All heavy atoms as an XYZ file, in Angstrom:
982
protein
N      45.818     19.316    -35.656
C      44.737     20.271    -35.197
C      43.763     20.054    -36.414
O      44.123     20.264    -37.663
C      45.080     21.689    -35.075
C      43.977     22.602    -34.651
S      43.334     22.459    -33.058
C      44.734     22.699    -32.054
N      42.503     19.701    -36.184
C      41.415     19.598    -37.172
C      40.541     20.728    -37.151
O      40.187     21.241    -36.066
C      40.525     18.294    -36.907
C      41.430     16.974    -36.928
C      39.387     18.126    -37.823
C      42.102     16.778    -38.217
N      40.212     21.276    -38.307
C      39.304     22.416    -38.347
C      38.023     22.147    -39.204
O      38.087     21.467    -40.178
C      40.059     23.686    -38.970
C      39.158     24.877    -38.927
C      39.694     26.016    -39.605
N      41.082     26.332    -39.392
C      41.696     27.322    -39.892
N      41.019     28.188    -40.536
N      42.967     27.638    -39.798
N      36.878     22.747    -38.699
C      35.682     22.648    -39.484
C      35.277     24.117    -39.879
O      34.864     24.873    -39.117
C      34.600     22.125    -38.617
C      33.233     22.174    -39.203
C      33.114     21.253    -40.382
C      32.189     21.747    -37.981
N      35.514     24.416    -41.189
C      35.054     25.685    -41.783
C      33.521     25.442    -42.190
O      33.287     24.352    -42.774
C      35.860     25.992    -42.983
C      36.872     24.751    -43.026
C      36.396     23.743    -42.171
N      32.691     26.450    -41.798
C      31.277     26.265    -42.169
C      30.944     27.661    -42.803
O      30.785     28.581    -42.128
C      30.558     26.026    -40.916
C      29.143     25.848    -40.923
C      28.397     25.733    -42.135
C      28.351     25.627    -39.729
C      27.003     25.480    -42.122
C      26.872     25.383    -39.673
C      26.328     25.304    -40.995
N      30.797     27.643    -44.082
C      30.453     28.760    -44.873
C      28.895     29.142    -44.807
O      28.115     28.237    -45.321
C      30.879     28.626    -46.361
S      32.690     28.376    -46.443
N      28.465     30.219    -44.241
C      27.085     30.367    -43.901
C      26.436     31.271    -44.930
O      26.871     32.452    -45.223
C      27.064     30.988    -42.488
C      27.790     30.255    -41.452
C      27.762     30.950    -40.121
C      27.256     28.810    -41.277
N      25.283     30.786    -45.329
C      24.271     31.627    -46.165
C      23.091     31.750    -45.231
O      22.562     30.831    -44.693
C      23.945     30.921    -47.528
C      22.786     31.603    -48.146
C      25.101     30.651    -48.310
N      22.746     33.019    -45.103
C      21.611     33.318    -44.048
C      20.279     32.818    -44.687
O      20.121     32.626    -45.928
C      21.472     34.749    -43.833
C      20.939     35.602    -44.973
C      21.082     37.132    -44.637
N      20.582     37.847    -45.788
C      21.292     38.366    -46.703
N      22.678     38.164    -46.752
N      20.832     39.193    -47.674
N      19.299     32.570    -43.874
C      17.944     32.113    -44.268
C      17.427     33.306    -45.027
O      17.664     34.414    -44.749
C      17.150     31.816    -42.971
N      16.576     33.027    -46.067
C      15.983     34.033    -46.885
C      15.145     35.039    -46.254
O      15.019     36.228    -46.706
C      15.103     33.250    -47.911
C      15.314     31.783    -47.641
C      16.112     31.638    -46.417
N      14.673     34.791    -45.104
C      13.752     35.783    -44.336
C      14.502     36.754    -43.664
O      13.924     37.759    -43.055
C      12.773     35.095    -43.465
C      13.363     34.395    -42.362
N      13.892     33.168    -42.419
C      13.552     34.848    -40.962
C      14.425     32.845    -41.174
N      14.128     33.925    -40.385
N      15.938     36.724    -43.556
C      16.660     37.660    -42.776
C      17.532     38.596    -43.593
O      18.009     38.175    -44.695
C      17.676     36.832    -41.833
C      17.040     35.961    -40.774
C      18.114     35.004    -40.214
C      16.321     36.799    -39.682
N      17.777     39.737    -43.108
C      18.847     40.616    -43.713
C      20.200     40.143    -43.217
O      20.215     39.335    -42.179
C      18.508     42.065    -43.256
O      18.800     42.107    -41.787
C      17.257     42.588    -43.566
N      21.244     40.537    -43.843
C      22.561     40.236    -43.423
C      22.764     40.733    -41.991
O      23.296     40.018    -41.167
C      23.666     40.785    -44.411
C      25.029     40.377    -43.869
C      26.107     40.917    -44.737
N      25.931     39.914    -45.956
C      26.713     40.019    -47.005
N      27.717     40.870    -47.123
N      26.540     39.144    -48.008
N      22.313     42.033    -41.623
C      22.531     42.499    -40.364
C      21.690     41.727    -39.318
O      22.359     41.439    -38.279
N      20.614     41.338    -39.622
C      19.814     40.560    -38.564
C      20.445     39.135    -38.396
O      20.493     38.641    -37.246
C      18.376     40.368    -39.117
N      20.843     38.503    -39.446
C      21.555     37.220    -39.341
C      22.829     37.355    -38.446
O      22.980     36.599    -37.559
C      21.979     36.739    -40.742
C      22.894     35.648    -40.693
C      22.543     34.351    -40.299
C      24.230     35.818    -41.066
C      23.456     33.392    -40.102
C      25.242     34.931    -40.895
C      24.841     33.656    -40.473
N      23.682     38.383    -38.918
C      24.906     38.404    -38.121
C      24.680     38.861    -36.641
O      25.403     38.264    -35.770
C      25.825     39.414    -38.875
C      26.317     38.945    -40.130
C      27.208     39.823    -40.826
O      27.346     40.978    -40.629
N      28.007     39.309    -41.824
N      23.744     39.608    -36.343
C      23.334     39.946    -34.880
C      23.073     38.616    -34.177
O      23.497     38.398    -33.023
C      22.343     40.946    -34.943
C      22.002     41.401    -33.440
O      22.738     41.916    -32.794
O      20.858     41.084    -33.040
N      22.133     37.859    -34.736
C      21.690     36.616    -34.097
C      22.873     35.762    -33.906
O      23.043     35.132    -32.865
C      20.533     36.070    -34.909
C      19.918     34.872    -34.294
C      18.826     34.949    -33.439
C      20.396     33.510    -34.357
C      18.285     33.807    -32.720
C      19.907     32.481    -33.788
C      18.825     32.600    -32.935
O      18.282     31.474    -32.252
N      23.630     35.623    -34.961
C      24.763     34.589    -34.919
C      25.709     34.949    -33.848
O      26.203     34.169    -33.069
C      25.323     34.557    -36.265
C      26.472     33.643    -36.540
C      26.718     32.485    -35.966
C      27.536     33.838    -37.399
N      27.769     31.838    -36.489
C      28.398     32.670    -37.312
C      28.072     34.923    -38.210
C      29.601     32.682    -37.998
C      29.093     34.785    -38.875
C      30.033     33.702    -38.813
N      26.087     36.329    -33.773
C      27.072     36.754    -32.736
C      26.527     36.680    -31.363
O      27.136     36.270    -30.413
C      27.419     38.128    -33.129
C      28.408     38.816    -32.120
C      29.743     37.983    -32.114
C      28.659     40.223    -32.451
N      25.207     37.220    -31.212
C      24.707     37.386    -29.800
C      23.909     36.332    -29.344
O      23.633     36.312    -28.062
C      23.877     38.729    -29.783
C      24.827     39.928    -30.068
O      25.817     40.081    -29.383
N      24.534     40.695    -31.086
N      23.493     35.373    -30.121
C      22.627     34.256    -29.604
C      23.271     32.942    -29.875
O      23.667     32.204    -28.892
C      21.226     34.227    -30.320
C      20.396     33.135    -29.723
N      19.773     33.220    -28.502
C      20.055     31.944    -30.224
C      19.087     32.045    -28.358
N      19.229     31.248    -29.398
N      23.675     32.666    -31.167
C      24.249     31.427    -31.480
C      25.728     31.175    -30.947
O      26.018     30.247    -30.417
C      24.181     31.192    -33.027
C      24.539     29.730    -33.405
N      23.705     28.690    -33.156
C      25.768     29.166    -33.882
C      24.372     27.616    -33.605
N      25.482     27.797    -33.946
N      26.436     32.298    -31.064
C      27.799     32.198    -30.516
C      27.789     31.742    -29.034
O      28.597     30.867    -28.683
N      27.026     32.413    -28.147
C      27.024     32.015    -26.811
C      26.470     30.546    -26.579
O      26.959     29.906    -25.747
C      26.075     33.003    -26.074
C      26.211     34.233    -26.976
C      26.349     33.760    -28.330
N      25.595     30.163    -27.410
C      25.217     28.660    -27.487
C      26.357     27.725    -27.647
O      26.519     26.716    -27.033
C      24.123     28.361    -28.385
C      22.693     28.867    -28.063
C      21.741     28.446    -29.161
C      22.190     28.206    -26.682
N      27.229     28.037    -28.736
C      28.303     27.262    -29.027
C      29.261     27.256    -27.875
O      29.775     26.137    -27.354
C      29.093     27.762    -30.283
C      30.308     26.974    -30.501
C      28.146     27.582    -31.485
N      29.557     28.507    -27.318
C      30.431     28.537    -26.109
C      29.976     27.767    -24.934
O      30.803     27.023    -24.254
C      30.666     30.002    -25.685
N      28.689     27.587    -24.810
C      28.082     26.887    -23.605
C      28.336     25.376    -23.619
O      28.161     24.633    -22.724
C      26.612     27.185    -23.414
O      25.778     26.582    -24.407
N      28.535     24.853    -24.948
C      28.734     23.415    -25.064
C      30.080     23.098    -25.690
O      30.323     21.898    -26.058
C      27.690     22.841    -26.015
C      26.185     22.847    -25.313
C      27.544     23.432    -27.397
N      30.915     24.036    -25.699
C      32.245     23.819    -26.316
C      33.060     22.709    -25.659
O      33.642     21.887    -26.228
C      33.103     25.192    -26.295
N      33.012     22.716    -24.275
C      33.719     21.646    -23.562
C      33.135     20.301    -23.849
O      33.838     19.339    -24.111
C      33.721     21.992    -22.002
C      34.555     21.040    -21.213
C      34.675     21.422    -19.754
O      34.664     22.657    -19.418
O      34.779     20.507    -19.005
N      31.784     20.207    -23.933
C      31.151     18.868    -24.178
C      31.516     18.403    -25.537
O      31.765     17.239    -25.722
C      29.624     19.065    -23.993
C      28.816     17.886    -24.506
C      29.217     19.338    -22.586
N      31.513     19.292    -26.533
C      31.920     18.870    -27.875
C      33.362     18.922    -28.120
O      33.806     18.646    -29.255
C      31.171     19.860    -28.866
C      29.641     19.676    -28.846
C      29.117     20.778    -29.785
C      29.239     18.284    -29.377
N      34.139     19.217    -27.214
C      35.610     19.267    -27.352
C      36.106     20.212    -28.311
O      37.019     19.975    -29.079
C      36.218     17.865    -27.631
C      35.824     16.898    -26.441
C      36.287     15.411    -26.752
N      35.899     14.586    -25.573
C      35.959     13.301    -25.709
N      36.427     12.618    -26.736
N      35.607     12.630    -24.689
N      35.413     21.408    -28.465
C      35.852     22.477    -29.370
C      36.928     23.159    -28.697
O      36.724     23.667    -27.582
C      34.525     23.289    -29.603
C      33.544     22.636    -30.342
C      35.055     24.599    -30.400
C      32.170     23.341    -30.416
N      38.101     23.296    -29.237
C      39.114     24.020    -28.792
C      39.159     25.535    -29.089
O      39.750     26.376    -28.282
C      40.474     23.456    -29.280
C      40.703     22.084    -28.881
C      40.865     21.958    -27.314
N      40.915     20.628    -26.811
C      40.064     20.159    -25.806
N      39.223     20.917    -25.219
N      40.130     18.903    -25.456
N      38.659     25.891    -30.160
C      38.516     27.272    -30.628
C      37.355     27.401    -31.577
O      36.957     26.577    -32.299
C      39.844     27.711    -31.357
C      39.781     29.161    -31.695
C      41.283     29.446    -32.202
N      41.267     30.958    -32.513
C      42.130     31.606    -33.335
N      43.004     30.841    -33.879
N      41.981     32.821    -33.426
N      36.699     28.530    -31.367
C      35.542     28.969    -32.234
C      35.600     30.315    -32.739
O      35.704     31.162    -31.728
C      34.178     28.661    -31.466
C      32.955     29.090    -32.158
C      32.536     28.588    -33.397
C      32.051     30.034    -31.561
C      31.410     29.034    -34.048
C      30.964     30.537    -32.163
C      30.598     29.942    -33.395
O      29.419     30.404    -34.007
N      35.735     30.653    -33.956
C      35.739     32.025    -34.443
C      34.632     32.222    -35.522
O      34.369     31.302    -36.337
C      37.146     32.171    -35.139
C      37.296     33.554    -35.832
C      38.137     32.012    -34.194
N      34.107     33.495    -35.390
C      33.006     33.834    -36.369
C      33.696     34.900    -37.357
O      34.273     35.823    -36.813
C      31.788     34.402    -35.815
C      30.997     33.459    -34.989
C      29.739     34.140    -34.371
O      29.554     35.365    -34.335
N      28.963     33.330    -33.766
N      33.682     34.638    -38.636
C      34.180     35.714    -39.591
C      32.861     36.296    -40.223
O      32.185     35.637    -41.028
C      35.009     34.966    -40.629
C      35.499     35.799    -41.726
C      36.416     36.969    -41.192
C      36.290     35.007    -42.674
N      32.567     37.501    -39.903
C      31.353     38.190    -40.524
C      31.734     38.950    -41.725
O      32.664     39.780    -41.697
C      30.883     39.142    -39.325
C      30.203     38.521    -38.250
N      28.948     38.764    -37.814
C      30.813     37.634    -37.277
C      28.731     37.924    -36.848
N      29.866     37.309    -36.415
N      31.101     38.670    -42.860
C      31.310     39.320    -44.113
C      31.012     40.784    -44.013
O      29.982     41.170    -43.312
C      30.670     38.652    -45.200
O      29.164     38.758    -45.070
N      31.755     41.609    -44.716
C      31.463     43.063    -44.822
C      30.374     43.228    -45.907
O      29.995     42.301    -46.632
C      32.667     43.841    -45.260
C      33.798     43.710    -44.221
C      35.151     44.356    -44.824
C      33.494     44.326    -42.928
N      29.833     44.504    -46.120
C      28.800     44.650    -47.134
C      29.336     44.176    -48.457
O      30.524     44.282    -48.756
C      28.529     46.155    -47.065
C      28.948     46.516    -45.573
C      30.008     45.541    -45.327
N      28.460     43.665    -49.355
C      28.900     43.236    -50.644
C      29.792     44.169    -51.469
O      30.754     43.748    -52.189
C      27.611     42.913    -51.403
C      26.598     42.812    -50.386
C      27.025     43.643    -49.236
N      29.556     45.404    -51.432
C      30.363     46.380    -52.207
C      31.825     46.366    -51.753
O      32.724     46.688    -52.478
C      29.696     47.773    -52.128
C      29.501     48.365    -50.762
C      28.245     48.034    -50.130
O      27.476     47.080    -50.635
O      27.851     48.691    -49.017
N      32.124     46.049    -50.544
C      33.455     45.978    -49.947
C      34.290     44.946    -50.733
O      35.490     45.047    -50.889
C      33.450     45.743    -48.525
N      33.594     43.865    -51.143
C      34.240     42.734    -51.831
C      34.145     42.679    -53.281
O      34.584     41.762    -53.942
C      33.941     41.435    -51.153
O      34.185     41.386    -49.873
N      33.376     43.658    -53.929
C      33.017     43.540    -55.329
C      34.200     43.458    -56.232
O      34.315     42.684    -57.152
C      32.057     44.767    -55.656
N      35.135     44.459    -56.001
C      36.372     44.404    -56.797
C      37.152     43.246    -56.651
O      37.671     42.662    -57.773
N      37.349     42.662    -55.476
C      38.039     41.394    -55.323
C      37.337     40.254    -56.067
O      37.902     39.445    -56.769
C      38.086     41.063    -53.786
C      38.814     39.771    -53.441
C      40.238     39.657    -53.900
C      38.651     39.590    -51.847
N      35.923     40.166    -55.919
C      35.200     39.176    -56.555
C      35.402     39.246    -58.144
O      35.572     38.234    -58.854
C      33.731     39.126    -56.215
C      33.485     38.596    -54.773
C      32.064     38.314    -54.484
N      31.103     39.219    -55.125
C      30.736     40.397    -54.720
N      31.142     40.894    -53.578
N      29.830     41.125    -55.418
N      35.260     40.465    -58.627
C      35.378     40.658    -60.057
C      36.781     40.261    -60.596
O      36.859     39.783    -61.645
C      35.008     42.148    -60.366
N      37.773     40.631    -59.863
C      39.229     40.297    -60.298
C      39.548     38.725    -60.319
O      40.388     38.349    -61.035
C      40.237     40.958    -59.409
O      40.332     40.285    -58.170
N      38.683     37.982    -59.665
C      38.925     36.561    -59.746
C      37.678     35.729    -60.336
O      37.616     34.598    -60.245
C      39.068     36.040    -58.285
C      40.185     36.609    -57.465
C      41.541     36.149    -58.093
N      42.632     36.381    -57.198
C      43.329     37.402    -57.162
N      43.050     38.512    -57.917
N      44.369     37.429    -56.360
N      36.722     36.538    -60.926
C      35.545     35.929    -61.488
C      34.813     35.004    -60.418
O      34.438     33.946    -60.664
C      35.793     35.101    -62.701
C      34.530     34.967    -63.514
O      33.575     35.742    -63.424
O      34.493     33.972    -64.401
N      34.654     35.529    -59.189
C      34.239     34.753    -58.117
C      32.707     34.976    -57.788
O      32.140     35.893    -58.223
C      35.016     35.177    -56.758
N      32.093     33.978    -57.184
C      30.763     34.021    -56.865
C      30.533     35.033    -55.706
O      31.512     35.456    -55.105
C      30.347     32.657    -56.434
C      31.551     32.077    -55.937
C      32.676     32.648    -56.846
N      29.304     35.341    -55.429
C      28.931     36.226    -54.231
C      29.513     35.670    -52.924
O      29.710     34.356    -52.784
C      27.435     36.345    -54.168
N      29.873     36.536    -52.063
C      30.417     36.082    -50.768
C      29.281     35.481    -49.834
O      28.098     35.455    -50.177
C      31.062     37.200    -50.027
C      30.029     38.234    -49.555
C      29.487     39.170    -50.649
O      30.130     39.326    -51.597
O      28.449     39.902    -50.289
N      29.812     34.716    -48.845
C      28.965     34.221    -47.791
C      28.596     35.222    -46.869
O      29.252     36.337    -46.882
C      29.606     33.009    -47.082
C      29.835     31.815    -48.019
C      31.133     31.561    -48.547
C      28.805     30.968    -48.385
C      31.424     30.460    -49.357
C      29.084     29.911    -49.157
C      30.252     29.676    -49.785
O      30.502     28.538    -50.640
N      27.647     35.056    -46.052
C      27.217     35.994    -44.995
C      28.228     35.871    -43.812
O      28.271     36.711    -43.009
C      25.848     35.752    -44.567
C      24.801     36.043    -45.643
O      24.741     37.308    -46.222
O      24.127     35.087    -46.168
N      28.864     34.760    -43.691
C      29.906     34.551    -42.678
C      30.485     33.149    -42.787
O      30.000     32.362    -43.513
N      31.597     32.973    -42.072
C      32.181     31.696    -41.963
C      32.452     31.465    -40.527
O      33.010     32.174    -39.766
C      33.583     31.588    -42.739
C      34.265     30.321    -42.595
C      33.270     31.973    -44.270
N      31.958     30.261    -40.081
C      32.200     29.752    -38.713
C      33.463     28.862    -38.739
O      33.585     28.043    -39.788
C      31.092     29.060    -38.035
N      34.328     28.990    -37.938
C      35.563     28.106    -37.842
C      35.619     27.412    -36.447
O      35.708     28.261    -35.495
C      36.811     28.835    -38.232
C      36.738     29.466    -39.550
C      38.065     30.178    -39.933
O      39.009     29.636    -40.132
N      37.948     31.606    -39.768
N      35.648     26.137    -36.422
C      35.869     25.337    -35.165
C      37.087     24.510    -35.234
O      37.375     23.750    -36.231
C      34.595     24.593    -34.892
C      33.328     25.308    -34.872
C      32.564     25.404    -36.042
C      32.438     24.637    -33.822
N      37.816     24.532    -34.148
C      39.079     23.724    -34.043
C      38.816     22.617    -33.107
O      38.209     22.869    -32.044
C      40.209     24.650    -33.658
C      40.854     25.512    -34.586
C      42.059     25.235    -35.311
C      40.274     26.728    -35.056
N      42.248     26.299    -36.173
C      41.231     27.142    -36.034
C      39.239     27.453    -34.695
C      41.091     28.513    -36.552
C      39.063     28.759    -35.404
C      39.990     29.217    -36.310
N      39.416     21.390    -33.454
C      39.381     20.193    -32.563
C      40.786     19.644    -32.462
O      41.492     19.788    -33.425
C      38.479     19.203    -33.095
C      36.969     19.600    -33.223
C      36.649     20.401    -34.293
C      36.062     19.392    -32.150
C      35.208     20.865    -34.368
C      34.782     19.766    -32.239
C      34.307     20.595    -33.332
N      41.131     18.942    -31.359
C      42.506     18.463    -31.271
C      42.701     17.361    -32.323
O      43.686     17.189    -32.853
C      42.709     17.849    -29.844
C      42.902     18.966    -28.847
O      43.303     20.069    -29.180
O      42.652     18.642    -27.682
N      41.636     16.515    -32.620
C      41.863     15.332    -33.526
C      40.583     14.964    -34.072
O      39.442     15.219    -33.587
C      42.475     14.183    -32.788
O      41.579     13.628    -31.845
N      40.646     14.224    -35.183
C      39.416     13.576    -35.835
C      38.830     12.582    -34.869
O      37.606     12.397    -34.843
C      39.731     13.023    -37.188
C      38.664     12.732    -38.093
C      37.759     13.885    -38.274
C      39.076     12.198    -39.370
N      39.629     11.824    -34.055
C      39.158     10.942    -33.028
C      38.225     11.585    -32.081
O      37.178     11.160    -31.713
C      40.262     10.290    -32.265
C      41.034      9.217    -33.113
O      40.460      8.826    -34.278
O      42.219      8.866    -32.891
N      38.557     12.833    -31.598
C      37.754     13.656    -30.797
C      36.362     13.843    -31.496
O      35.294     13.714    -30.724
C      38.385     14.946    -30.274
C      39.420     14.774    -29.230
O      39.356     13.651    -28.587
O      40.081     15.788    -28.938
N      36.415     14.233    -32.651
C      35.197     14.570    -33.387
C      34.360     13.274    -33.555
O      33.051     13.278    -33.195
C      35.469     15.120    -34.742
C      34.226     15.242    -35.581
C      36.228     16.529    -34.620
N      34.955     12.227    -33.872
C      34.166     10.879    -34.066
C      33.650     10.433    -32.660
O      32.546      9.955    -32.599
C      35.109      9.918    -34.699
C      35.514     10.150    -36.085
C      36.613      9.109    -36.510
C      34.293     10.281    -37.023
N      34.357     10.700    -31.630
C      33.936     10.302    -30.361
C      32.632     11.129    -29.869
O      31.775     10.521    -29.241
C      35.018     10.509    -29.240
C      34.701      9.975    -27.914
C      34.485      8.565    -27.790
O      34.998      7.779    -28.594
O      33.761      8.119    -26.829
N      32.571     12.281    -30.439
C      31.255     13.103    -30.168
C      30.068     12.375    -30.636
O      29.001     12.460    -30.042
C      31.361     14.441    -30.874
C      32.121     15.358    -30.049
O      32.509     15.212    -28.871
N      32.577     16.501    -30.706
N      30.175     11.580    -31.713
C      29.006     10.889    -32.180
C      28.671      9.575    -31.349
O      27.486      9.054    -31.500
N      29.461      9.266    -30.343
C      29.274      8.125    -29.524
C      28.958      8.528    -28.101
O      28.473      7.691    -27.290
C      30.458      7.129    -29.464
C      30.601      6.548    -30.863
C      31.823      5.526    -30.725
N      33.121      6.062    -30.755
C      33.811      6.444    -31.885
N      33.281      6.131    -33.018
N      35.095      6.973    -31.817
N      28.913      9.797    -27.809
C      28.646     10.316    -26.476
C      27.360     10.929    -26.351
O      27.123     11.988    -27.060
C      29.708     11.235    -25.943
C      31.228     10.519    -25.834
C      32.203     11.388    -25.220
N      32.352     12.656    -26.086
C      32.064     13.921    -25.539
N      31.680     14.160    -24.317
N      32.266     14.921    -26.235
N      26.363     10.487    -25.532
C      25.045     11.088    -25.603
C      25.033     12.543    -25.245
O      24.211     13.263    -25.845
C      24.281     10.328    -24.407
C      25.063      8.972    -24.392
C      26.543      9.332    -24.699
N      25.823     13.076    -24.284
C      25.880     14.451    -24.092
C      26.353     15.285    -25.195
O      25.879     16.424    -25.464
C      26.736     14.778    -22.767
C      28.234     14.519    -22.924
C      28.648     13.047    -22.646
O      27.822     12.220    -22.716
O      29.801     12.891    -22.461
N      27.323     14.786    -26.003
C      27.646     15.484    -27.218
C      26.666     15.422    -28.374
O      26.292     16.448    -29.040
C      28.961     14.856    -27.770
N      26.010     14.298    -28.409
C      24.850     14.150    -29.352
C      23.762     15.215    -29.121
O      23.194     15.912    -29.946
C      24.240     12.812    -29.322
C      25.249     11.765    -29.899
C      24.764     10.403    -29.742
O      23.761     10.098    -29.033
N      25.434      9.371    -30.280
N      23.388     15.342    -27.895
C      22.397     16.288    -27.345
C      22.786     17.698    -27.676
O      22.053     18.597    -28.098
C      22.051     16.097    -25.893
N      24.119     18.060    -27.381
C      24.581     19.384    -27.701
C      24.645     19.668    -29.147
O      24.226     20.759    -29.584
C      26.028     19.487    -27.100
N      24.903     18.723    -29.970
C      24.897     18.929    -31.435
C      23.535     19.149    -32.059
O      23.238     19.932    -32.794
N      22.512     18.373    -31.348
C      21.086     18.465    -31.758
C      20.624     19.955    -31.455
O      20.028     20.633    -32.268
C      20.255     17.558    -31.176
C      20.187     16.163    -31.824
C      19.068     15.295    -31.272
N      19.183     14.999    -29.905
C      19.903     14.042    -29.291
N      20.612     13.288    -29.996
N      19.933     13.915    -27.947
N      20.985     20.383    -30.227
C      20.621     21.774    -29.930
C      21.127     22.816    -30.843
O      20.488     23.772    -31.246
C      21.011     21.984    -28.443
C      20.598     23.332    -27.881
S      21.875     24.600    -27.902
C      23.208     23.996    -27.004
N      22.410     22.742    -31.133
C      22.994     23.653    -32.051
C      22.339     23.555    -33.513
O      22.072     24.641    -34.057
C      24.560     23.380    -32.143
C      25.344     23.738    -30.851
C      26.847     23.422    -31.153
C      25.096     25.308    -30.432
N      22.097     22.416    -34.010
C      21.547     22.329    -35.289
C      20.098     22.914    -35.285
O      19.664     23.551    -36.288
C      21.269     20.875    -35.643
C      22.547     20.354    -36.409
C      22.441     18.984    -37.057
N      21.899     17.917    -36.056
C      22.636     17.304    -35.227
N      23.896     17.523    -35.145
N      22.153     16.324    -34.458
N      19.377     22.695    -34.198
C      17.918     23.305    -34.058
C      18.025     24.799    -34.148
O      17.303     25.511    -34.777
C      17.261     22.896    -32.825
C      16.856     21.358    -32.816
C      16.412     20.958    -31.589
O      15.944     21.843    -30.669
O      16.236     19.691    -31.367
N      18.963     25.388    -33.530
C      19.340     26.834    -33.555
C      19.678     27.315    -34.886
O      19.290     28.367    -35.382
C      20.171     27.259    -32.383
C      20.123     28.811    -32.289
O      19.041     29.371    -31.960
O      21.226     29.355    -32.375
N      20.581     26.612    -35.508
C      21.159     26.844    -36.829
C      20.006     27.046    -37.934
O      19.904     27.921    -38.732
C      22.175     25.980    -37.397
C      23.356     25.946    -36.604
C      24.339     24.769    -36.868
O      23.925     23.844    -37.572
O      25.508     24.863    -36.416
N      19.019     26.086    -37.741
C      17.964     26.027    -38.859
C      17.054     27.201    -38.707
O      16.349     27.593    -39.751
C      17.038     24.769    -38.400
C      17.653     23.527    -38.935
C      16.641     22.390    -38.704
N      17.267     21.113    -39.105
C      17.627     20.095    -38.179
N      17.383     20.272    -36.875
N      18.307     19.000    -38.662
N      17.106     27.995    -37.681
C      16.329     29.284    -37.587
C      16.846     30.350    -38.447
O      16.166     31.190    -38.848
C      16.263     29.727    -36.131
C      15.586     28.781    -35.214
C      15.774     29.397    -33.718
C      15.231     28.346    -32.730
N      15.377     28.861    -31.210
N      18.285     30.362    -38.703
C      18.766     31.510    -39.368
C      19.719     31.201    -40.493
O      20.162     32.052    -41.244
C      19.694     32.337    -38.239
C      18.659     33.059    -37.255
C      20.783     31.582    -37.569
N      20.086     29.877    -40.621
C      20.950     29.426    -41.719
C      20.327     28.630    -42.759
O      19.577     27.803    -42.459
C      22.180     28.621    -41.249
C      22.996     29.449    -40.165
C      23.110     28.130    -42.284
C      23.974     28.689    -39.362
N      20.574     28.874    -44.001
C      20.137     28.115    -45.126
C      21.123     27.002    -45.240
O      22.042     27.049    -46.004
C      20.027     29.056    -46.442
C      19.478     28.335    -47.609
O      19.376     27.078    -47.596
O      19.074     28.985    -48.563
N      20.808     25.951    -44.548
C      21.818     24.771    -44.392
C      22.162     24.198    -45.681
O      23.310     23.862    -45.925
C      21.263     23.860    -43.362
C      21.311     24.297    -41.793
C      20.622     23.366    -41.026
C      22.597     24.645    -41.427
N      21.178     23.911    -46.566
C      21.487     23.277    -47.907
C      22.404     24.090    -48.765
O      23.202     23.536    -49.563
C      20.097     23.096    -48.644
C      19.152     23.035    -47.501
C      19.638     23.983    -46.497
N      22.498     25.335    -48.453
C      23.361     26.316    -49.268
C      24.714     26.692    -48.483
O      25.362     27.531    -48.956
C      22.578     27.530    -49.771
C      21.408     27.158    -50.740
C      20.651     28.471    -51.173
N      21.582     29.413    -51.657
C      21.307     30.723    -51.497
N      20.293     31.157    -50.720
N      22.216     31.630    -51.977
N      24.924     25.999    -47.394
C      26.033     26.462    -46.563
C      26.968     25.279    -46.436
O      26.848     24.393    -45.462
C      25.424     26.859    -45.102
O      24.648     27.910    -45.283
N      28.058     25.193    -47.373
C      28.932     24.030    -47.238
C      29.809     24.105    -45.930
O      30.082     25.095    -45.378
C      29.766     24.264    -48.397
C      29.643     25.667    -48.854
C      28.327     26.136    -48.224
N      30.176     22.892    -45.617
C      31.145     22.735    -44.368
C      31.875     21.394    -44.830
O      31.452     20.528    -45.522
C      30.443     22.618    -43.181
C      29.600     21.307    -42.965
C      28.732     21.398    -41.883
N      27.309     21.678    -42.356
C      26.221     21.916    -41.638
N      26.377     21.972    -40.439
N      25.105     22.069    -42.229
N      33.059     21.254    -44.196
C      33.985     20.127    -44.410
C      34.955     20.140    -43.275
O      35.303     21.078    -42.668
C      34.707     20.233    -45.783
C      35.500     21.501    -45.987
C      36.956     21.416    -45.794
C      35.249     22.804    -46.290
N      37.388     22.724    -45.936
C      36.422     23.566    -46.302
C      33.932     23.393    -46.488
C      36.504     24.891    -46.497
C      34.067     24.770    -46.884
C      35.271     25.492    -46.794
N      35.651     19.046    -43.194
C      36.733     18.769    -42.243
C      37.947     19.021    -42.931
O      38.212     18.589    -44.138
C      36.695     17.404    -41.628
C      35.582     17.121    -40.819
C      34.377     16.345    -41.092
C      35.227     17.652    -39.569
N      33.533     16.366    -40.180
C      33.955     17.116    -39.175
C      36.008     18.481    -38.701
C      33.451     17.476    -37.881
C      35.428     18.940    -37.546
C      34.227     18.306    -37.080
N      39.032     19.657    -42.330
C      40.267     19.790    -42.906
C      41.365     19.755    -41.784
O      41.070     19.893    -40.634
N      42.555     19.518    -42.270
C      43.718     19.456    -41.347
C      44.601     20.776    -41.706
O      44.881     20.998    -42.766
C      44.572     18.213    -41.422
C      45.632     18.146    -40.339
C      46.347     16.748    -40.456
O      45.933     15.914    -41.429
O      47.139     16.468    -39.654
N      44.950     21.480    -40.646
C      45.675     22.744    -40.880
C      47.068     22.460    -41.437
O      47.844     21.459    -40.935
C      45.829     23.637    -39.503
C      44.497     24.180    -39.308
C      44.639     25.130    -38.094
O      45.836     25.225    -37.383
O      43.806     25.999    -37.860
N      47.544     23.229    -42.324
C      48.921     23.131    -42.774
C      49.376     24.619    -42.821
O      49.069     25.392    -43.755
C      49.070     22.601    -44.238
C      48.402     21.217    -44.499
C      49.438     20.113    -44.050
N      49.033     18.987    -44.608
C      48.727     17.959    -43.785
N      48.768     17.981    -42.591
N      48.376     16.788    -44.361
N      50.010     25.052    -41.701
C      50.390     26.525    -41.620
C      51.612     26.759    -42.450
O      52.605     26.024    -42.529
C      50.790     26.752    -40.086
C      51.249     28.224    -39.982
C      49.543     26.488    -39.196
N      51.477     27.764    -43.326
C      52.516     28.143    -44.300
C      53.290     29.473    -43.768
O      54.357     29.508    -43.841
C      51.942     28.435    -45.654
C      51.153     27.261    -46.177
C      53.041     28.868    -46.735
C      51.880     25.859    -46.225
N      52.693     30.347    -43.306
C      53.119     31.607    -42.733
C      52.751     31.846    -41.321
O      51.601     31.602    -40.980
C      52.850     32.859    -43.570
C      53.423     34.132    -42.978
C      53.251     32.672    -44.993
């Protein structure tokens, strides 16, 4: 199983609440609408709590500020992901999602990467 974690920093013009509302109620359904085309097996949104909820945890680890959320997407294999780049319908779905992301996500400050799950517990 291949996973894409996407750590989200909201666009500067949005409050955290406005960002999370849009992400859940607009962007989430967009992802769901193209999940089959993009071969997404699972999509989860992790919405951060208010900063004060994590202040002690961050201080105990000398950690930076939290993200506004983390999107997690699962795929069966890296081959499925690479195949998306060769299929016109997947390319169109990816463009549509990126256009929507640009409205609410500070993309240059929002890291993402591919990883392979190693379940420990």
